[in-house]
C-alpha positions, 0 to 999 in steps of 0.5 A, spaced: 151 693 237 154 686 239 152 680 235 149 678 241 144 684 240 144 682 233 142 675 233 137 677 238 134 682 234 134 677 228 131 672 232 125 676 234 124 679 227 124 671 225 119 669 230 114 676 227 115 673 219 113 666 221 107 668 225 105 673 220 106 667 215 102 662 219 096 668 219 096 671 213 098 664 208 090 661 210 087 668 208 091 667 201 091 659 200 086 656 205 088 650 209 088 645 203 094 648 198 098 653 200 099 655 193 092 656 190 092 663 189 098 662 184 094 657 181 088 661 181 091 667 178 095 663 173 089 659 170 086 666 170 092 669 166 094 663 162 101 664 165 104 658 169 103 658 178 112 659 177 110 666 172 105 668 177 110 668 183 116 671 179 112 676 177 110 678 185 116 678 187 118 683 181 112 687 184 114 686 191 122 688 190 121 694 185 120 702 188 113 704 186 115 709 182 117 703 177 111 700 179 106 706 177 110 707 171 109 699 168 102 697 169 101 690 171 098 688 164 104 689 162 108 685 166 103 679 165 105 680 157 112 680 158 111 674 162 107 670 157 111 672 153 117 668 157 120 662 156 119 659 163 119 651 165 
């Protein structure tokens, strides 16, 4: 693959990511506050919005075999004890 081919491929993927973000972002957060879903979940769980975001990032990047071995409730419990400011 040439550098030009790689650049074109990267640009195509980046455009797809941006379009997905535009479409799905409104589904998750509405029009007014892009972080409202994290804030609502934080209110429901007693976590900070950052802890909710961090938990979602861990869940996304963790292989599914480990996810099934670690229930969401355990991950939330561990995060509640984390010192995050």
